[in-house]
FITIBA-620683 format. One record per residue: x negated, y negated, z of N, C-alpha, C in turn; residue in three letters. Coordinates in steps of 0.2 Angstrom, whole numbers, plus 5000, padded with zeros to 4 digits. Layout:
BEGIN
XYZXYZXYZALA;...
This chain:
BEGIN
429539695059429439755056430039765051MET;429939785045430439785039430939845040SER;431539835039432039895040431839945035PRO;431439935030431239995025430740035028ALA;430440015033429840045036430140115039ASP;429840175037430140235040430040235048PRO;429540205050429440205058429840155062SER;430240115058430640065061431240105065HIS;431440085071432040105074432540055074VAL;433140065072433640015071433839995078PRO;434039935079434239905085434839855084SER;435139835090435739795089435539725086VAL;434939705087434739635084434639635077SER;434639695074434439695066435039675063ASP;434939635057435539605053435839665050PRO;436439665048436839725045436539725038PRO;436439785036436139805029436739795024LEU;436539745019437039735014436739755007THR;437139755002436939774995436439724993LEU;436439664994435939614992435239634996ARG;435239645002434639665005434339725003THR;434739775001434539834998434239824991LEU;434439784987434139764981433539734982VAL;433439684987432839654988432239704990THR;432439744994431939794997431739844991LEU;432239864987432139904981431639874976HIS;431739804974431339774970430639764973LEU;430539754979429939744982429539814982ARG;429939864983429639934982429339944975HIS;429739924970429539934963428939894961LYS;428939834964428339794962427639824965ARG;427739854971427139884974426939954971GLN;427439994968427240054966427240064958THR;427540024955427540034947426939984945CYS;426340024945425739984943425440024938ARG;425039994933424640024928423939994928LYS;423440024929422739994930422739944935ASN;423039954941423039904946423439844945GLY;423839834940424239784939425039804938LYS;425439764941426139784941426439784933PRO;426839834932427139844925427739794925THR;428039804919428639764918429339794921ARG;429239854924429839894926430239854931HIS;429939824936430339784941430639724938ALA;430339694933430639634930431239654925ALA;431139714923431739744918432339764923ASN;432239784928432839814932433139754936ILE;432739704938433039644942433639614939GLN;433639594933434239554930434839604930PRO;434739664929435339714929435639724936LYS;435139724941435439734948435739674950LEU;435439614948435739544950436439534947GLU;436539564941437239554938437739594942ARG;437539654945438039694949438139654955VAL;437639624958437739584964438239524963LEU;438239494957438639444956439339454955GLY;439539514955440239534953440639534960ILE;441239494959441739494964442339524960VAL;442539574963443139614960443839574962ILE;444239554958444839514960445339564963THR;445739534967446239584971446739614966PRO;446839584960447339624955447039684952ASP;446339684952445939744949445839804954ALA;446039784960445939844966446539884965LEU;446539934961447139974960447140034965TYR;446640044969446640104974446640084981ASP;446440124986446440114993446040054995GLY;445640024990445139964992445639904993ARG;446239904990446639844991446839824998ALA;446939875002447139865009446739825013ALA;446039825012445639785016445239725012ASN;445539715006445139665002445639614999CYS;446039575003446539535001446239474997ALA;445639454998445339404994444839424989ALA;444839484987444339514982443839554986GLY;443339584982442839624984442139594982ARG;441739564986441139544984440639594985ASP;440339614980439839674980439239654984LEU;439039594983438339574986438339574994ALA;438939564997438939565004439239635007THR;439339685002439639745004439139795007LEU;439239825013438739875015438639925010PRO;438039955009437839995004438240065004PRO;438440085010438840145011439540135009ALA;439840075008440540065006440640054999ASP;440040054995440140054988440440124985LEU;440940114981441240174978441140174971THR;441340234968441340244961441740194957CYS;442340174960442840124957442540054957ALA;442140044962441739974962441239974957ASP;440840024956440340024951440640024944LEU;441240064943441540064936441839994935GLU;442139964940442439894938441939844937ASP;441339854940440739804939440539814932ALA;440439874930440239884923440739864918LEU;441339864919441839844914441839764914ARG;441739734920441739664920441039634916ILE;440539664918439839644914439939664907ILE;440239714905440339734898440739684894GLY;441139644897441639594894441339524894ASN;440739514897440539444898439939434893ARG;439939374890439439354885438739344889PRO;438239374886437539374889437039344884VAL;436639304886436039284882436239214878GLY;435839194874435839134870436439134865ARG;436539194862437039204857437739204860GLY;437839224866438439224869438839294867GLY;438439344865438739404864438739454869LYS;439139504869439139554875438539594874PRO;438339634880437839684880437939734875LEU;437439774873437439834869437639884874LYS;437939944872438239994876437640024880LEU;437140044877436540074881436240034886ASP;436239964885436039914890436539914896GLN;437139914894437639914899437639974904LEU;437540034901437440094905436840094909ASN;436340054907435740054911435840024918LEU;436339984919436539954925436740014930HIS;437140054927437340114931436740154933ARG;436240164928435740204930435240174935GLN;435140114935434740074940435040074947TYR;435740064947436040074954435940134957VAL;436040194953435940254955435240274957LEU;434740244954434040254956433940224962GLY;434240164963434140124970434440164975MET;435040194974435340234980434940304981TYR;434640334976434240384977433640374981ARG;433340314979432740294983432940284991TRP;433540244992433740224998433940285003ALA;434140334999434440395003433840455004SER;433240435002432740485003432540495010SER;432240555012432140575019431640525022ARG;431240495018430740445020431040385023LYS;431540355020431840295021432540305025LEU;432940345023433640355026433940295027ASN;433940245022434340185023435040195022LEU;435240245018435940265016435940335016VAL;436540365018436640435019436640465012ASP;436340525011436340555005437040575002ARG;437540575006438140595003438440534999SER;438240475000438440414997438140414990VAL;437540434989437240444982437540494978TYR;437640554982438040614978438740584976ASP;439040544980439740524978439640474972ARG;439140434972439140384966438940414960LEU;438640474960438440504954439040524949THR;439640524952440240544949440440484945ASP;440140424945440340364941440240384934THR;440840364930440840374923440440324919ASP;440040344914439740304910440240264905ARG;440140204903440540164899440540194892VAL;441040204889441140234882441340184877THR;441240194871441440144866442240124866PRO;442340064866443040044866443340024873GLY;442940044879443240024885443039954887GLN;442539924884442339854885442139824878THR;441939764878441739724872441039744870ALA;440739784874440039814872440039864866ALA;439639854862439639894856438939934856VAL;438939984852438340034852437839994848GLU;437140014849436639974846436540004839SER;436339964834436239984827435640024827GLU;435640074822435140114821434540084818GLU;433940094821433340054818433140094812VAL;433140064806432840104800432140104800PRO;431840154796431140154795430940114789PRO;430340094789430140054783430040094777VAL;430340074772430240114765429540114763PRO;429340174760428640174758428440124753ASP;428940104748428740054743428639984746ASP;428939974752428839904755428139914759VAL;427939964762427239974765426739974759ILE;426840004754426340004748426239934746ASP;426839894745426739824742426439784747GLN;426539794754426239744759425439764759LEU;425239824759424539844759424239824753VAL;424539824747424239794741424139724742THR;424639684744424539614745424039594750PHE;423939634755423439614760422739634758LEU;422639684754421939704751421839654746ARG;422239634742422139584736421939524739ARG;422239504745422139444748421439444751ARG;421239494754420539504757420039504752SER;420139524746419639524740419639464737ALA;420139414737420139354733419939294738THR;419939304744419839244748419039224748LEU;418839164748418139144748417839174754PRO;417139184753416739204759416139164760ASP;416239094759415639044760415439034767ASN;415939044772415739024779415939084783SER;415739084789415939134794416639134795ARG;416939074795417739074796418039114791TYR;417839094784418139124779418039204778GLN;417439224780417339294781417739324786ARG;417839294791418339324797419039324794ARG;419239274790419939284787419939344782MET;419439354778419439414774419539474778ARG;419039474783419039534787419739554791ARG;420039494793420739504796421239534792GLY;421239504786421739534781421639604779ALA;421039624779420839694777421039744783LEU;420839714789421039754795421739764796LEU;422139714795422839724795423139774790ARG;422839774784423039824779422939894782ALA;422339904785422139964787422539984793ILE;422739934798423139954803423839974801ALA;424139944796424839964793424740034790ILE;424240054786424140114784424040174789GLU;423740154794423540204800424240214804LEU;424640164805425240174808425740224804MET;425740214798426140254794425840324793ARG;425240334793424940404792424840444799GLY;424840404805424640444811425240444816ALA;425740394815426340394819426140374827GLY;425540334828425440314835425840254836MET;425940244843426240184845425840114844ARG;426140064843425739994842425239984847PRO;425439994854424939984859424340034858MET;424440094856423840144855423440114849GLU;423740084844423340064838422940004840LEU;423139954844422839894845422239904850VAL;422239954853421639974858421240024855ILE;421240044849420840094846420140074846LEU;419740124848418940114848418640174845ARG;418040164842417740224838417540274843PRO;417440254849417140304854417740354856VAL;418340334855418940374857419140424852ASP;418840424846418940464840418340514840VAL;418540584841418040634842418340694837THR;417840734835418040794831418040854836ARG;418640894836418740954840418241004837ASP;417841034841417341084839417741154837PRO;418341164839418641234837419041224831ASP;419441174830419841164824419541124819SER;419041084821418741034816419140974815GLY;419740964818420140904817419840844821LEU;420040784818419840724822420440704826TRP;420240694833420740684838420540614841LEU;421140574842421040504845421440514852TYR;421040494857421340494864421340424866ARG;421940394866421940324868421740314876PRO;421340264877421240254884421840234889PRO;422340204886422940194889423540214885HIS;424040234888424640254884425240254888HIS;425840264885426440254889426540294895LYS;426340364894426540414899425940424904ASN;425440384904424840404908424940404915GLU;425440364918425640364925425940434927HIS;426140474922426440534923425940594923ARG;425240574922424740624921424840664915ARG;425040634910425140674903424540654899ILE;424240704896423740684891424040664884ASP;423740614881423940594875423440604869ARG;423540644864423140664859423440644852VAL;423140604848423440594841422940624836VAL;423240674832422840704827422740664821VAL;422140644819422040604813421840654807LEU;422240634801422040674795421440644792SER;421140674787420540654784420640584781GLU;421240564778421440504776421440454782HIS;421740464787421740424793421040414796ALA;420640464796419940454798419540414793LYS;419640414787419340374782419540294783SER;420140284785420340224787420040194793LEU;419940234798419540214804418840194802VAL;418540234798417840224796417840154792ASP;418340144788418340084784418440024789GLU;418740034794418839974799418239964803ALA;417840024804417140014808416739974803VAL;416739994796416239954792416439884791ALA;417139864791417339794791417139754797ALA;417139784803416939754809416139744809ASN;415739784806415039774806414839724801THR;415239704797415039654792414939584795HIS;414439554793414239484796414039494803ASP;413739544805413539554812414039574817GLY;413839594823414339604828414739544830ALA;415339554831415739494833416039504840GLN;415839454844416039454851416739444852GLY;417139414847417839404848418239474847VAL;417939524845418239594844418039634850PHE;417739614855417539654861418039654866THR;418239704869418739714874418539684880PHE;418939664885418739634891418339684895ASP;417739664898417339714902417639744908GLN;418139714910418539744916418839814914GLU;419139814908419439874906419039924902PHE;418739894897418439934892417739894889ASP;417239934890416539904888416439914881PRO;416839944877416739964870417039914865LYS;416939924859417239874854417939904851THR;418439864851419039874847418939864840ARG;419339904836419339894829419739834826LEU;420239824829420739774826420739704830PHE;420839654826420739584828421239554833PRO;421539594837421939564842421639574849TRP;421339514851420739514856420939504863ARG;421639494864421839484871421639544876SER;421439524882421239574887421839614889GLU;422439584888423039624889423339664883SER;423339724883423539764877424339744875TYR;424739724880425439704879425439644874GLU;424939594876424939534872424639554865VAL;424139594865423839614858424339654854ALA;424839694857425339724853425839664850ARG;425939614854426439564852426039524846GLY;425439514847425039484841425039524835CYS;425039584835425139634829425739624826PHE;426339624830426939614828427039544824ALA;426739494827426839424824426439424817GLN;425839454817425439454811425839494806ALA;426139544807426539584802427139544800MET;427439504804428039464802427739414797ARG;427239384799426939334794426739354787ARG;426439414788426239444781426739464777ASP;427339494780427939514776428239454773LEU;428239394777428539334774428139304768LYS;427439314769427039284764427039324758ALA;427239394758427239434753427939434750ALA;428439404753429139404750429439464751GLY;429339504757429639564758430139554764LEU;430639604765431039594771430639604778PRO;431039584783430739594790430739664792HIS;430139684795430139744799429639734805TYR;429639784809429239784815428739844815THR;428139834819427739894819428039954821PRO;428539954826428840014828429240054822ASN;429440014818429740044812429240084807GLN;428640064807428140104804428040164807LEU;428140174814428140234817428740274816ARG;429340244815429940274813429840314806HIS;429440274801429340304795428940364795THR;428440374799428040434800428540484803PHE;428840464809429240514812429840544808ALA;430140504803430640534799430340584794THR;429740564792429440614787429140684791TRP;428940674797428640724801429140774803ALA;429740744806430240794809430540834804VAL;430540814797430740864792430340924791ASP;429640914792429140964791429141014797ARG;429040984803429041034809429140994815ASP;429740994818430040954823429540964829PRO;429341024831428841034837428240994836GLU;427941004830427240964828427340894828ALA;427940874826428140794826428140774833ALA;428440814838428540794845427840784848ARG;427340834847426740824849426340764847ASN;426440754840426040694837426340634839GLN;426940624840427240564842427240554850LEU;427040604854426940594861427640594865GLY;428140624862428740624866428740684871HIS;429040664877429140714882429640764880ARG;430240744877430740784876430940794869HIS;431140854867431340864860431940824857MET;432340804862432940764860432740694858SER;432240664860431940604858431740614851THR;431340664849431140674842431640684837THR;432240724839432740734835433140674833MET;433040624837433440554835433140534828LYS;432540554826432340534819432540574814TYR;432940624815433140664809433640624805VAL;433540614799433940574794434640604794PRO;435140554793435840574793435940594785ASP;436040664784436240684778436940714777ARG;437340684781438040704780438340684774ARG;438240624771438540604765438240644759VAL;437540654759437240694754437540764754ALA;437640794760437840864760438540864757ALA;439040814759439640814757439740804749ALA;439240764746439240754739439040814735ALA;438740864738438540924735439140964733ARG;439740954736440340994735440540974728LEU;440440914726440640884719440140884714PHE;439640914715439140914709439440944703ASP;439440914698439640934691440440924691GLY;440740884695441440874695441740914700GLY;442440894701442840934707442941004705PRO;442741044710442741124709443341154712THR;443741114716444241144720444941134715ARG;445241184713445841164709446441124713PRO;446741084709447241044713447841094714ARG;448141084720448741134722449341114718PRO;449741164716450341154712450941154717THR;451441124716452041124719452541164716ASP;452741224718453241264715453941234714PRO;454041184718454741154717454741104711THR;454241084708454241034703454241074696ARG;454541044691454541084685453941084681PRO;453841124677453141134673453241084668THR;452641034667452740984662452741014655PRO;453040994650453041014643452441004640PRO;452341034635451741024631451640954628ALA;451040934627451040864625451240854618SER;451540804616451840794609451340754605THR;450740734608450240704604450340624604GLY;450840594607450940524608450740504614THR;450640434615450540404621451140384625ASP;451740384622452340364626452540414631ASP;452640394637452840434643453440474641PRO;453440544643454040584642454540574648THR;455140584648455640584654455340614660PRO;455040674659454740714665454140664668TRP;453740634664453240594667453540534670GLN;454040504667454340444671454740464677LEU;455040524678455340544684454740564689ARG;454240584687453640604692453340544694LEU;453340484690453040424693453540394698THR;454240394696454740374701454640404708ALA;454540474708454440504714453940484718ASP;
């Protein structure tokens, strides 16, 4: 019987619980519970490398600056440590060591937000282990570990993530024009050629729809005509994605479509009906018996989202434009919408918290400071009463003795 079983009664023969065992049990729990549509999500795969980095930390004796040094002459191996013995100092030391190590192919340190996720996932594991259902660790241990400080800039080699900019409107207009012109000029003598024409047109529609509605890329690639309905009370067109980011939280997702966005959907429907019904555009029967509008036909919407990103990268390169991602199209809409109405922008973007929406507020500090000097400097230069008053100009360019003395000062 597993030690994580709540009905299990500890005995003398049970092996001692270590931090490595606790991580193994926690990852097993995440694989069983973090599921969407009956399939495991990527959450367990995301937290596994971060927890394993913490397990691989051995704190050297010279770093043990507190009471831990008395019992750890050979260092402190976190993997073999009993979970109840982990301290805030252990976790802070582990974060500093990880933050100074090169990670990945480029050999660069982690970003600061990724580094602090190690702390968040360790605390989440202890919260799970200290629940009344399991009681693997005393609740006081989790309460004590919550006092662990987050890593701040300058403490390690980790740097803050760069801000992801939105796609400029002129770049979007150039890309859409390029794709529509390409769709209109490609030959249509064969079924394959007509499919290439239709693909270019649908990619142009997808990019315009992302900018005009602000939906997530995953919500775009699974869009079906049956999911777009008109609200009888307001008369607005509403899109309810069959799957979305927060569906496991029982949160309804509704995307309001403007008249222009609805016309784009109608144009995509017309493009798909050209040359007969195409089986390659049909979603897998296990999940969706209806027809999707856009030509990313993998049964996995995560793979379809990746195909959308690859297609956009190829189109930008072919058009001679800088690289952007589909998520940055969403940023373009969010930056525009949050200026008009932050609460309406939050609902349209599907954010749970207003703090997430306010991240899209553009930084106007430089523009605000520049307004102080519109029309030239308005603040008079302060005068020093101890300095002599300069004499009237003689009309020559030669410096006067007063100017030479002022320069020497």
